[in-house]
GUNU-167320 format. One record per atom (N, C-alpha, C): x, y, z; chain; residue in three letters; residue number from 1. Coordinates in Angstrom, 3 decimals, m for minus. Each point is the difference from the previous one (the first is absolute). Layout:
BEGIN
NODE       px       py       pz unit code pos
NODE        X        Y        Z    A  Ala NUM
...
***
This chain:
BEGIN
NODE       px       py       pz unit code pos
NODE  134.418   53.232  m20.154    A  Met   1
NODE   m1.255   m0.172    0.719    A  Met   1
NODE    0.128   m1.196    0.936    A  Met   1
NODE   m0.370    0.191    1.239    A  Lys   2
NODE    0.036   m1.068    0.992    A  Lys   2
NODE   m1.103   m1.013   m0.296    A  Lys   2
NODE    0.189   m1.268    0.425    A  Pro   3
NODE   m1.052   m0.999   m0.235    A  Pro   3
NODE   m1.365    0.439    0.515    A  Pro   3
NODE   m0.026    0.677    1.141    A  Ser   4
NODE   m1.283    0.461    0.546    A  Ser   4
NODE   m0.636    1.080   m0.867    A  Ser   4
NODE    0.823    0.665   m0.805    A  Glu   5
NODE   m0.507    1.038   m0.898    A  Glu   5
NODE   m0.298   m0.546   m1.395    A  Glu   5
NODE    0.289   m1.279   m0.234    A  Ser   6
NODE   m0.183   m0.559   m1.338    A  Ser   6
NODE   m1.385   m0.612   m0.191    A  Ser   6
NODE   m0.900    0.288    0.912    A  Ile   7
NODE   m1.392   m0.427   m0.136    A  Ile   7
NODE   m0.839    1.267   m0.103    A  Ile   7
NODE   m0.682    0.155   m1.135    A  Lys   8
NODE   m0.782    1.212   m0.230    A  Lys   8
NODE   m1.376   m0.362   m0.546    A  Lys   8
NODE   m1.009    0.796    0.353    A  Pro   9
NODE   m1.319   m0.228   m0.582    A  Pro   9
NODE   m0.029    0.457   m1.451    A  Pro   9
NODE   m0.916   m0.532   m0.747    A  Ile  10
NODE   m0.095    0.335   m1.422    A  Ile  10
NODE   m0.233    1.493   m0.203    A  Ile  10
NODE   m0.707    0.628    0.927    A  Ser  11
NODE   m0.242    1.444   m0.120    A  Ser  11
NODE    1.321    0.776    0.047    A  Ser  11
NODE    0.949   m0.465    0.830    A  Tyr  12
NODE    1.312    0.653    0.070    A  Tyr  12
NODE    0.748   m0.211   m1.308    A  Tyr  12
NODE   m0.076   m1.214   m0.547    A  Leu  13
NODE    0.646   m0.290   m1.281    A  Leu  13
NODE   m0.549    0.909   m1.093    A  Leu  13
NODE   m1.306    0.145   m0.046    A  Lys  14
NODE   m0.624    0.855   m1.018    A  Lys  14
NODE    0.461    1.451    0.124    A  Lys  14
NODE    0.093    0.485    1.220    A  Ala  15
NODE    0.354    1.399    0.229    A  Ala  15
NODE    1.492    0.282   m0.146    A  Ala  15
NODE    0.837   m1.039    0.154    A  His  16
NODE    1.453    0.203    0.004    A  His  16
NODE    0.731   m0.948   m0.957    A  His  16
NODE   m0.638   m0.406   m1.072    A  Ala  17
NODE    0.563   m1.024   m0.885    A  Ala  17
NODE    1.390    0.365   m0.511    A  Ala  17
NODE    0.152    1.189   m0.563    A  Ala  18
NODE    1.298    0.379   m0.578    A  Ala  18
NODE    1.101   m0.013    1.054    A  Ala  18
NODE   m0.293    0.557    1.162    A  Glu  19
NODE    0.967    0.045    1.098    A  Glu  19
NODE    0.355   m1.419    0.470    A  Glu  19
NODE   m1.008   m0.854    0.157    A  Leu  20
NODE    0.243   m1.372    0.433    A  Leu  20
NODE    0.803   m0.782   m1.033    A  Leu  20
NODE   m0.347    0.133   m1.270    A  Phe  21
NODE    0.720   m0.729   m1.043    A  Phe  21
NODE    1.463    0.407   m0.034    A  Phe  21
NODE    0.260    1.303    0.183    A  Lys  22
NODE    1.386    0.477    0.015    A  Lys  22
NODE    0.762   m0.629    1.169    A  Lys  22
NODE   m0.616    0.000    1.162    A  Glu  23
NODE    0.646   m0.564    1.188    A  Glu  23
NODE    0.197   m1.512   m0.133    A  Glu  23
NODE   m1.015   m0.687   m0.504    A  Ile  24
NODE    0.083   m1.451   m0.191    A  Ile  24
NODE    1.124   m0.348   m0.959    A  Ile  24
NODE    0.097    0.758   m1.088    A  Thr  25
NODE    1.039   m0.256   m1.009    A  Thr  25
NODE    1.390    0.323    0.537    A  Thr  25
NODE    0.143    1.151    0.623    A  Glu  26
NODE    1.311    0.426    0.510    A  Glu  26
NODE    0.540   m0.944    1.073    A  Glu  26
NODE   m0.876   m0.493    0.849    A  His  27
NODE    0.434   m0.820    1.135    A  His  27
NODE   m0.234   m1.494   m0.212    A  His  27
NODE   m0.443   m0.363   m1.221    A  Gln  28
NODE   m0.269   m1.404   m0.341    A  Gln  28
NODE   m0.759   m0.671    1.140    A  Gln  28
NODE   m1.149    0.533    0.279    A  Met  29
NODE   m0.782   m0.471    1.130    A  Met  29
NODE   m1.329   m0.598   m0.449    A  Met  29
NODE   m0.733   m0.490    0.963    A  Thr  30
NODE   m1.307   m0.603   m0.218    A  Thr  30
NODE   m1.035    0.761    0.827    A  Thr  30
NODE   m1.154    0.238   m0.598    A  Leu  31
NODE   m1.088    0.690    0.680    A  Leu  31
NODE   m1.216   m0.921    0.015    A  Leu  31
NODE   m0.622   m0.130    1.151    A  Ile  32
NODE   m1.238   m0.769    0.130    A  Ile  32
NODE   m1.145    1.000    0.023    A  Ile  32
NODE   m0.965   m0.210   m0.902    A  Val  33
NODE   m1.135    0.909   m0.103    A  Val  33
NODE   m1.229   m0.694    0.582    A  Val  33
NODE   m0.681    0.723    0.877    A  Thr  34
NODE   m1.201   m0.555    0.634    A  Thr  34
NODE   m1.255    0.649   m0.585    A  Thr  34
NODE   m1.080   m0.749    0.110    A  Gln  35
NODE   m1.316    0.512   m0.380    A  Gln  35
NODE   m0.975   m0.445    1.083    A  Gln  35
NODE   m0.676    0.954    0.595    A  Arg  36
NODE   m0.899   m0.268    1.123    A  Arg  36
NODE    0.712   m0.754    1.128    A  Arg  36
NODE    1.258    0.375    0.247    A  Gly  37
NODE    0.769   m0.588    1.092    A  Gly  37
NODE    0.607   m1.360   m0.275    A  Gly  37
NODE   m0.198   m0.524   m1.199    A  Glu  38
NODE    0.514   m1.325   m0.347    A  Glu  38
NODE    1.065    0.128   m1.087    A  Glu  38
NODE    1.120   m0.694    0.174    A  Ala  39
NODE    1.060    0.022   m1.007    A  Ala  39
NODE   m0.544   m0.558   m1.313    A  Ala  39
NODE    0.212    0.742   m1.098    A  Lys  40
NODE   m0.546   m0.414   m1.299    A  Lys  40
NODE    1.066   m0.211   m1.064    A  Lys  40
NODE    0.973    0.902   m0.091    A  Val  41
NODE    1.027   m0.122   m1.041    A  Val  41
NODE    1.362    0.397    0.554    A  Val  41
NODE    1.018   m0.448   m0.737    A  Val  42
NODE    1.375    0.355    0.315    A  Val  42
NODE    0.563    0.754   m1.201    A  Val  42
NODE    0.657    1.114    0.265    A  Val  43
NODE    0.631    0.797   m1.052    A  Val  43
NODE    1.503   m0.060    0.231    A  Val  43
NODE    0.734   m0.408   m1.047    A  Gln  44
NODE    1.464   m0.087    0.094    A  Gln  44
NODE    0.621    0.690   m1.205    A  Gln  44
NODE    1.231    0.454    0.177    A  Asp  45
NODE    0.705    0.482   m1.178    A  Asp  45
NODE    0.380   m1.220   m0.828    A  Asp  45
NODE    0.210    0.204   m1.280    A  Val  46
NODE    0.186   m1.126   m0.911    A  Val  46
NODE    1.270   m0.794    0.316    A  Val  46
NODE    1.062    0.645    0.449    A  Arg  47
NODE    1.238   m0.727    0.327    A  Arg  47
NODE   m0.213   m0.964    1.172    A  Arg  47
NODE   m0.726    0.455    1.002    A  Thr  48
NODE   m0.295   m0.860    1.139    A  Thr  48
NODE   m0.855   m1.181   m0.444    A  Thr  48
NODE   m0.984    0.266   m0.850    A  Tyr  49
NODE   m0.852   m1.067   m0.521    A  Tyr  49
NODE    0.822   m1.021   m0.779    A  Tyr  49
NODE    0.900    0.467   m0.867    A  Glu  50
NODE    0.838   m0.916   m0.786    A  Glu  50
NODE    0.883   m0.856    0.900    A  Glu  50
NODE    0.597    0.617    1.016    A  Arg  51
NODE    0.841   m0.773    0.930    A  Arg  51
NODE   m0.834   m1.045    0.734    A  Arg  51
NODE   m1.197    0.366    0.380    A  Thr  52
NODE   m0.880   m0.953    0.688    A  Thr  52
NODE   m0.327   m1.174   m0.913    A  Thr  52
NODE   m0.309    0.272   m1.267    A  Gln  53
NODE   m0.319   m1.062   m0.944    A  Gln  53
NODE    1.207   m0.915   m0.235    A  Gln  53
NODE    1.194    0.597   m0.107    A  Glu  54
NODE    1.213   m0.807   m0.173    A  Glu  54
NODE    0.243   m0.883    1.221    A  Glu  54
NODE   m0.218    0.550    1.180    A  Ser  55
NODE    0.169   m0.785    1.230    A  Ser  55
NODE   m0.986   m1.152    0.052    A  Ser  55
NODE   m1.238    0.255   m0.380    A  Leu  56
NODE   m1.003   m1.064   m0.016    A  Leu  56
NODE    0.373   m1.096   m0.993    A  Leu  56
NODE    0.511    0.393   m1.161    A  Ala  57
NODE    0.411   m0.994   m0.998    A  Ala  57
NODE    1.120   m0.880    0.548    A  Ala  57
NODE    0.975    0.610    0.677    A  Leu  58
NODE    1.090   m0.779    0.596    A  Leu  58
NODE   m0.509   m0.937    1.087    A  Leu  58
NODE   m0.920    0.481    0.816    A  Leu  59
NODE   m0.568   m0.845    1.049    A  Leu  59
NODE   m0.765   m1.182   m0.598    A  Leu  59
NODE   m0.705    0.233   m1.096    A  Lys  60
NODE   m0.714   m1.095   m0.664    A  Lys  60
NODE    0.986   m1.035   m0.532    A  Lys  60
NODE    1.112    0.464   m0.582    A  Met  61
NODE    1.008   m0.939   m0.501    A  Met  61
NODE    0.596   m0.813    1.144    A  Met  61
NODE    0.270    0.648    1.126    A  Leu  62
NODE    0.528   m0.719    1.160    A  Leu  62
NODE   m1.002   m1.033    0.509    A  Leu  62
NODE   m1.278    0.374    0.042    A  Ala  63
NODE   m1.027   m0.935    0.463    A  Ala  63
NODE   m0.097   m1.199   m0.938    A  Ala  63
NODE    0.054    0.244   m1.315    A  Lys  64
NODE   m0.051   m1.105   m0.965    A  Lys  64
NODE    1.229   m0.897    0.147    A  Lys  64
NODE    1.156    0.605    0.225    A  Ser  65
NODE    1.223   m0.781    0.193    A  Ser  65
NODE   m0.120   m0.881    1.233    A  Ser  65
NODE   m0.527    0.561    1.069    A  Ser  66
NODE   m0.177   m0.781    1.230    A  Ser  66
NODE   m0.967   m1.160   m0.225    A  Ser  66
NODE   m1.076    0.248   m0.742    A  Gln  67
NODE   m0.958   m1.064   m0.316    A  Gln  67
NODE    0.667   m1.105   m0.812    A  Gln  67
NODE    0.816    0.395   m0.978    A  Ser  68
NODE    0.697   m0.986   m0.836    A  Ser  68
NODE    0.948   m0.850    0.837    A  Ser  68
NODE    0.712    0.632    0.909    A  Ile  69
NODE    0.935   m0.742    0.856    A  Ile  69
NODE   m0.759   m0.987    0.877    A  Ile  69
NODE   m1.108    0.459    0.604    A  Arg  70
NODE   m0.804   m0.901    0.843    A  Arg  70
NODE   m0.570   m1.166   m0.808    A  Arg  70
NODE   m0.302    0.239   m1.281    A  Ala  71
NODE   m0.566   m1.051   m0.849    A  Ala  71
NODE    1.095   m0.874   m0.630    A  Ala  71
NODE    1.264    0.317    0.299    A  Gly  72
NODE    1.104   m0.792   m0.543    A  Gly  72
NODE    0.293    0.296   m1.465    A  Gly  72
NODE   m0.483    1.123   m0.488    A  Lys  73
NODE    0.193    0.367   m1.406    A  Lys  73
NODE    1.196    0.954   m0.118    A  Lys  73
NODE    1.173   m0.560    0.165    A  Phe  74
NODE    1.218    0.798   m0.141    A  Phe  74
NODE    1.137   m0.929   m0.374    A  Phe  74
NODE    1.088    0.609   m0.451    A  Lys  75
NODE    1.205   m0.774   m0.298    A  Lys  75
NODE    1.206    0.841    0.387    A  Lys  75
NODE    1.123   m0.632    0.228    A  Pro  76
NODE    1.209    0.749    0.357    A  Pro  76
NODE    0.359    1.005   m1.093    A  Pro  76
NODE    0.598    1.117    0.416    A  Ala  77
NODE    0.335    1.072   m0.937    A  Ala  77
NODE    0.869   m0.502   m1.152    A  Ala  77
NODE    0.981   m0.824    0.295    A  Gly  78
NODE    0.874   m0.519   m1.059    A  Gly  78
NODE   m0.772   m0.757   m1.060    A  Gly  78
NODE   m0.931   m0.822    0.451    A  Glu  79
NODE   m0.830   m0.768   m0.937    A  Glu  79
NODE   m0.901    0.933   m0.819    A  Glu  79
NODE   m0.551    1.015    0.650    A  Ala  80
NODE   m0.865    0.955   m0.709    A  Ala  80
NODE    0.796    0.741   m1.068    A  Ala  80
NODE    1.217    0.429    0.315    A  Phe  81
NODE    0.825    0.693   m0.987    A  Phe  81
NODE    0.412   m0.933   m1.140    A  Phe  81
NODE    0.309   m1.250    0.317    A  Asp  82
NODE    0.305   m0.977   m1.050    A  Asp  82
NODE   m1.182   m0.159   m0.945    A  Asp  82
NODE   m1.206   m0.085    0.556    A  Asp  83
NODE   m1.205   m0.108   m0.824    A  Asp  83
NODE   m0.175    1.228   m0.894    A  Asp  83
NODE    0.248    1.175    0.566    A  Leu  84
NODE   m0.119    1.228   m0.791    A  Leu  84
NODE    1.022    0.041   m1.132    A  Leu  84
NODE    1.232   m0.399    0.305    A  Arg  85
NODE    1.026   m0.025   m1.048    A  Arg  85
NODE   m0.399   m0.940   m1.137    A  Arg  85
NODE   m0.552   m1.138    0.366    A  Glu  86
NODE   m0.441   m0.972   m1.006    A  Glu  86
NODE   m1.147    0.571   m0.837    A  Glu  86
NODE   m0.935    0.664    0.648    A  Arg  87
NODE   m1.119    0.601   m0.734    A  Arg  87
NODE    0.488    1.077   m0.956    A  Arg  87
NODE    0.976    0.797    0.445    A  Ile  88
NODE    0.547    1.056   m0.860    A  Ile  88
NODE    0.710   m0.625   m1.188    A  Ile  88
NODE    0.800   m1.032    0.249    A  Lys  89
NODE    0.724   m0.680   m1.064    A  Lys  89
NODE   m0.986   m0.585   m1.019    A  Lys  89
NODE   m1.051   m0.645    0.461    A  Thr  90
NODE   m1.016   m0.596   m0.869    A  Thr  90
NODE   m0.705    1.089   m0.792    A  Thr  90
NODE   m0.318    1.115    0.635    A  His  91
NODE   m0.700    1.098   m0.665    A  His  91
NODE    0.864    0.607   m1.110    A  His  91
NODE    1.282    0.116    0.225    A  Arg  92
NODE    0.900    0.564   m1.005    A  Arg  92
NODE    0.131   m0.883   m1.211    A  Arg  92
NODE   m0.165   m1.295    0.196    A  Gln  93
NODE    0.127   m0.951   m1.122    A  Gln  93
NODE   m1.223    0.015   m0.897    A  Gln  93
NODE   m1.096    0.506    0.501    A  Val  94
NODE   m1.258   m0.002   m0.774    A  Val  94
NODE   m0.006    1.091   m1.027    A  Val  94
***
């Protein structure tokens, strides 16, 4: 389905739900559903939704990392690994 065809009114969704769900699933696409001419909901196949959520999680981690760097809350990788080794050694002794 072309992007221009991925916007449908709710009446079309109601009348063609099975057909649309099959197409959405097969092509891992997104459908925008309108009501009274206004976009109201987005319908995606579950794989596309999962990939989107994973991408958002990665972007959040990158943003937090950037904030930490700007705030000076970081240490060189070698030092971080040394700290981890020490924590593991201490944990094993307990």
